[in-house]
C-alpha positions in Angstrom: -4.9 -17.1 4.7 -8.3 -19.0 4.5 -9.0 -22.5 5.6 -7.9 -25.2 3.1 -11.3 -25.9 1.6 -13.1 -25.4 -1.8 -16.7 -24.4 -2.5 -16.7 -26.1 -5.8 -15.4 -29.3 -7.4 -12.4 -29.0 -9.5 -12.4 -30.2 -13.1 -9.4 -28.3 -14.5 -5.9 -27.7 -12.9 -3.3 -25.5 -14.6 0.4 -25.8 -13.7 3.3 -23.5 -14.3 6.6 -25.3 -15.2 9.8 -23.7 -13.8 9.6 -23.4 -10.0 6.2 -25.1 -9.8 6.4 -28.5 -11.5 10.2 -28.3 -12.1 12.7 -27.8 -9.3 15.3 -25.2 -9.9 17.8 -27.5 -8.1 17.1 -30.8 -9.9 15.5 -29.5 -13.1 13.0 -32.4 -12.9 9.4 -33.1 -11.6 9.5 -34.8 -8.1 7.9 -38.2 -7.7 5.2 -36.8 -5.3 4.2 -34.3 -8.0 4.0 -37.0 -10.7 1.8 -39.0 -8.3 -0.4 -36.0 -7.7 -0.9 -35.4 -11.4 -1.7 -39.0 -12.0 -4.2 -39.0 -9.1 -5.8 -35.9 -10.5 -6.2 -37.3 -13.9 -7.5 -40.6 -12.5 -10.1 -38.6 -10.5 -11.4 -36.9 -13.7 -9.5 -33.5 -13.3 -8.1 -32.4 -16.5 -4.4 -31.2 -16.0 -2.9 -28.5 -18.2 0.6 -27.3 -18.5 0.8 -23.4 -18.6 4.3 -22.1 -19.2 6.4 -19.4 -20.9 8.3 -22.3 -22.5 8.1 -23.3 -26.2 7.1 -26.8 -27.3 10.6 -27.8 -27.9 11.7 -26.6 -24.4 9.3 -29.0 -22.7 11.3 -32.3 -23.2 12.3 -32.4 -19.5 8.6 -32.3 -18.4 6.7 -35.5 -18.0 3.3 -34.6 -19.7 1.8 -38.1 -19.8 -1.0 -36.9 -17.5 -1.5 -33.6 -19.2 -4.6 -32.9 -21.3 -3.4 -29.7 -23.0 -0.7 -27.2 -23.1 -0.6 -23.4 -22.8 2.9 -22.4 -24.2 4.7 -19.1 -24.9 2.7 -17.7 -22.0 -0.6 -18.3 -23.7 0.4 -17.5 -27.4 0.3 -21.1 -28.5 -2.6 -23.3 -27.1 -3.1 -27.0 -28.0 -4.4 -30.2 -26.8 -3.5 -33.7 -27.9 -5.8 -33.5 -30.8 -4.6 -30.2 -32.4 -4.0 -26.5 -32.1 -6.7 -24.5 -30.3 -5.2 -20.9 -30.6 -2.1 -19.1 -31.7 -1.0 -15.5 -31.8 2.4 -13.9 -32.6 4.2 -10.6 -31.9 3.4 -7.5 -34.1 6.1 -7.2 -36.8 6.8 -3.5 -36.0 7.5 -4.6 -32.4 9.8 -7.3 -33.6 11.7 -4.8 -35.7 12.0 -2.4 -32.8 13.5 -5.1 -30.5 15.9 -6.3 -33.2 17.1 -2.7 -33.7 17.5 -2.3 -29.9 19.6 -5.3 -29.7 21.8 -4.2 -32.5 22.3 -1.0 -30.6 23.8 -3.0 -27.8 21.0 -2.1 -25.4 20.5 -5.7 -24.2 20.6 -9.3 -25.1 17.4 -11.1 -26.1 16.2 -14.7 -27.0 13.7 -14.9 -29.9 11.2 -17.8 -29.5 9.6 -19.0 -32.9 7.4 -21.9 -33.3 10.2 -24.3 -34.4 13.2 -23.0 -32.6 14.5 -20.4 -30.2 17.8 -18.4 -30.4 19.7 -15.7 -28.7 21.4 -12.5 -29.8 24.4 -13.2 -27.7 25.8 -14.0 -24.2 26.3 -12.0 -21.1 26.1 -12.6 -17.3 22.3 -12.5 -17.2 22.0 -15.1 -20.0 24.5 -17.4 -18.3 22.6 -17.1 -15.0 19.3 -18.1 -16.5 21.0 -21.0 -18.4 22.2 -22.3 -15.0 18.9 -21.7 -13.2 16.3 -23.1 -15.8 18.7 -25.5 -17.4 17.9 -24.1 -20.9 20.6 -22.8 -23.3 19.7 -20.9 -26.5 22.1 -21.0 -29.4 23.4 -17.6 -30.7 22.1 -17.0 -34.2 21.6 -14.0 -36.6 18.7 -12.2 -35.1 17.7 -10.6 -38.4 16.0 -13.8 -39.2 13.3 -12.7 -36.7 12.1 -10.1 -39.1 10.8 -12.7 -41.5 9.5 -15.2 -38.9 6.6 -15.5 -36.7 7.8 -14.7 -33.1 5.7 -15.8 -30.2 7.8 -14.4 -27.4 11.0 -12.5 -26.4 13.0 -13.2 -23.4 14.6 -9.9 -22.8 17.6 -9.8 -20.5 17.1 -6.6 -18.5 17.2 -6.1 -14.7 14.3 -4.7 -12.7 13.8 -1.0 -13.4 15.4 -1.2 -16.8 12.6 -2.3 -19.0 11.1 1.1 -19.9 13.4 1.2 -22.9 11.3 -1.6 -24.4 7.9 -0.6 -23.0 8.2 3.0 -24.2 9.3 2.1 -27.7 6.8 -0.7 -28.6 3.2 -0.5 -29.0 1.8 -4.1 -28.7 3.9 -5.8 -26.1 3.0 -7.0 -22.6 6.0 -7.5 -20.2 6.0 -9.8 -17.3 8.8 -11.0 -14.9 9.3 -14.1 -12.9 13.2 -13.8 -12.3 15.3 -10.7 -11.8 17.4 -11.6 -14.9 14.9 -11.2 -17.7 11.4 -10.4 -18.7 9.0 -12.3 -21.0 7.5 -10.1 -23.7 4.5 -11.2 -25.8 1.3 -9.7 -27.4 -0.3 -7.2 -25.3 -3.6 -9.0 -25.2 -1.9 -12.3 -24.4 -0.7 -14.0 -21.2 -1.5 -17.2 -19.3 -5.0 -15.8 -18.5 -5.9 -16.0 -22.1 -4.7 -19.6 -22.2 -6.9 -20.5 -19.2 -9.9 -18.8 -20.7 -9.4 -20.5 -24.0 -9.0 -23.9 -22.3 -12.1 -23.5 -20.1 -14.1 -22.4 -23.1 -12.8 -25.3 -25.2 -13.7 -27.9 -22.6 -16.8 -26.1 -21.4 -15.6 -26.0 -17.8 -16.9 -23.2 -15.5 -14.1 -20.9 -14.1 -15.1 -21.6 -10.6 -14.3 -25.3 -11.1 -10.6 -24.6 -12.1 -7.4 -24.1 -10.1 -4.0 -22.7 -11.0 -0.6 -23.4 -9.4 2.4 -21.0 -9.9 5.3 -19.1 -8.5 6.2 -16.2 -10.7 4.9 -12.9 -12.0 3.7 -14.3 -15.2 1.4 -16.5 -13.2 -0.6 -13.6 -11.7 -2.9 -13.3 -14.6 -3.4 -17.0 -14.6 -4.4 -16.7 -10.8 -7.0 -14.1 -11.8 -8.5 -16.3 -14.6 -8.8 -19.5 -12.5 -11.4 -20.0 -9.8 -8.8 -20.9 -7.1 -5.0 -20.0 -7.1 -2.2 -21.8 -5.2 1.2 -20.2 -4.8 4.3 -22.3 -4.3 6.2 -21.7 -1.1 9.2 -20.7 -3.2 7.1 -18.2 -5.1 7.7 -14.4 -5.4 6.3 -12.4 -2.6 3.6 -10.7 -4.8 2.5 -14.1 -6.1 2.0 -15.5 -2.6 0.2 -12.4 -1.6 -2.3 -12.7 -4.5 -2.9 -16.4 -4.1 -5.9 -17.9 -2.3 -3.5 -20.5 -0.8 0.2 -20.9 -0.3 1.7 -24.4 -0.2 5.1 -25.8 0.5 7.9 -25.1 -2.0 8.6 -27.1 -5.1 11.4 -29.2 -3.4 9.2 -30.1 -0.5 6.1 -31.6 -2.1 4.2 -28.4 -2.6 1.8 -29.7 -5.3 1.1 -32.9 -3.5 0.4 -31.4 -0.2 -1.8 -28.7 -1.6 -3.9 -31.3 -3.5 -4.2 -33.4 -0.3 -5.2 -30.5 1.9 -7.8 -29.3 -0.6 -9.3 -32.7 -0.9 -8.4 -33.1 -4.6 -6.5 -36.4 -4.0 -6.4 -39.0 -1.4 -3.2 -39.4 0.7 -1.1 -38.2 3.5 0.9 -35.0 3.8 4.6 -35.3 3.0 
């Protein structure tokens, strides 16, 4: 692991939500992370939320110091002035997933622009509800056939996702927890969100940094100039990152920002 130093100033910082900003234990942002975000903004660094969550699933996140938002893993991108970009899942792929759910092959959450809903409940769904503190209402999934769907949360364990991958044509599948995968347009992902934001604000790639912990953050790491994995991150994420900080419950973001000289302060 390299020495904690940067060769370029940082003008844009991208933050995953669950496991990075939000603790899985408290489901809140720690005070040290809030202070870090505020100090970054005060120093002139633009902060961006980059999450698989939908807009209506971000109420528990303090976004007061955020400049913009990459939602649905990069399918819905906006700042405080309006929408920058949006992309939805291919209608044929929506129909395929609806059909597979009706066959009883798995449970799935459907994330539309205004609401999200699940096909049903099982042990995997319940575990994710408890872990991320998010609960989807169970509704008729046939409504997805006439809606714009930005993302699926497909509740399949590792090694079981070929049933989706082999029967759809335009889906990308990423995983940040064993219980489910995020599925979204094949040319999407957080990397597209980072690219769009940097282009929009005319910030060079090398002057950006990304913080994350899960598999859906790997592309974001590739799109940003510098990457920082949380200490609680998945092994492959920590291996890919330029730096590995402390975990989300032990001031990981604050300590990384101090070590890299992005903010003034003492390690916690």
